[in-house]
C-alpha positions in Angstrom: 0.0 0.0 0.0 2.8 2.4 0.9 4.6 1.8 -2.3 1.5 2.4 -4.4 0.9 5.7 -2.6 4.5 6.8 -3.1 4.2 5.8 -6.8 1.1 8.0 -7.2 2.9 10.9 -5.5 5.9 10.5 -7.8 3.6 10.5 -10.9 1.8 13.7 -9.7 5.1 15.3 -8.9 6.5 14.4 -12.4 3.4 16.0 -14.0 3.9 19.2 -12.0 7.6 19.2 -12.9 6.8 18.9 -16.6 4.2 21.7 -16.3 6.8 23.9 -14.6 9.4 23.3 -17.3 7.0 24.0 -20.1 5.8 27.2 -18.4 9.4 28.4 -17.9 10.3 27.9 -21.6 7.0 29.4 -22.7 7.9 32.5 -20.8 11.0 32.9 -22.8 8.9 33.7 -25.9 7.2 36.7 -24.2 8.8 39.8 -25.8 6.4 42.6 -24.9 6.8 44.6 -21.7 4.9 47.1 -19.8 4.3 48.3 -16.2 1.5 46.6 -14.1 0.2 46.9 -10.6 -1.2 44.3 -8.2 -4.9 45.2 -7.7 -6.0 42.3 -5.5 -4.5 39.3 -3.7 -6.3 36.1 -3.1 -4.9 33.5 -0.7 -5.6 29.8 -1.4 -4.7 27.0 1.1 -3.5 23.8 -0.3 -3.7 21.1 2.3 -1.6 17.9 2.2 -1.8 15.2 4.8 1.1 16.7 6.7 1.6 20.1 5.3 -0.4 23.3 4.7 0.8 25.4 1.7 -0.5 28.7 0.6 -0.6 30.0 -2.9 -1.3 33.7 -3.4 -3.0 34.7 -6.6 -2.2 38.3 -7.4 -4.5 40.1 -9.9 -2.4 42.5 -12.0 -3.7 45.4 -14.0 -1.6 46.5 -17.0 -2.2 48.3 -20.3 -1.1 47.0 -23.7 -1.8 49.1 -26.9 -4.5 51.1 -25.0 -6.3 48.0 -23.8 -6.5 47.4 -20.0 -6.0 43.8 -18.9 -6.7 42.4 -15.4 -5.3 38.9 -15.0 -4.2 36.7 -12.1 -0.8 35.1 -11.6 0.0 32.5 -9.0 2.7 33.5 -6.6 4.3 30.8 -4.5 5.6 33.2 -1.8 6.5 32.0 1.7 5.6 35.4 3.2 2.5 37.3 2.2 4.1 40.5 3.5 6.2 40.5 0.3 3.1 41.3 -1.7 1.5 44.8 -1.5 -1.6 46.1 -3.1 -0.9 48.6 -5.9 2.7 47.4 -6.0 4.1 48.3 -9.4 6.3 45.9 -11.4 7.4 45.3 -14.9 5.2 42.9 -16.8 6.4 40.8 -19.7 3.6 39.5 -22.0 3.0 37.5 -25.2 2.6 39.9 -28.1 0.2 37.6 -29.8 -2.0 37.2 -26.7 -1.4 39.9 -24.0 -3.5 38.0 -21.5 -0.5 35.6 -21.2 2.0 37.4 -19.0 4.3 37.1 -16.0 5.7 39.7 -13.6 9.5 40.1 -14.2 10.2 39.9 -10.5 8.5 36.5 -10.4 10.2 35.2 -13.6 12.0 32.4 -11.7 8.8 31.2 -9.9 8.4 28.1 -12.2 12.1 27.3 -11.9 11.7 27.3 -8.1 8.7 24.9 -8.5 10.7 22.6 -10.8 13.6 22.5 -8.3 11.2 21.8 -5.4 9.7 18.9 -7.5 13.1 17.5 -8.2 14.0 17.5 -4.5 10.7 15.9 -3.7 11.3 13.2 -6.3 14.8 12.6 -5.0 13.4 12.2 -1.5 10.7 9.8 -2.7 13.3 7.6 -4.4 15.3 7.6 -1.2 12.3 6.5 0.8 11.5 3.7 -1.8 15.1 2.5 -1.5 15.0 2.6 2.2 11.7 0.6 2.2 13.5 -2.1 0.1 15.9 -2.9 2.8 13.3 -3.1 5.6 
C-alpha cells in the first residue's frame, strides 16, 4: 500500500515538474513589456496530509496598446508581507495574446517549483530505496 501511494505521489510530482518546465520555456517567448500593478491578492490554502501550503493569486492590471488587462498570476511566496496592493512591477507578455504574461520579478517562480519537485522526487526515491531494505 505504501509503495502504491508513493508511486502515485511520484507521478503527480512528475506531471507538476513537466508543467513547470513547459511554463518556464514558454515565458522565454514573451517579448512585450509594460508596467503593471497588483490590484488584489487572493490566498488559497493547499492542504496535504502533513503540510499546509499557501498559494497567493495576485491580480495584475496592465495596459497594452491602449487596452487594459486584469489577469491573475499564482505566486508561491512564503511570506504574504512581500506582496502589496498597488505594488508596481514590470510585466512581460506574449505579443500575440497579451493575456498571457508574467511579472518580471517572479520570472523564476516556475524554476523554483521545478527545483522543489526535483528535490521531492529525489526524497521519494530515497524513501523507496529505504523501504526495500526493511
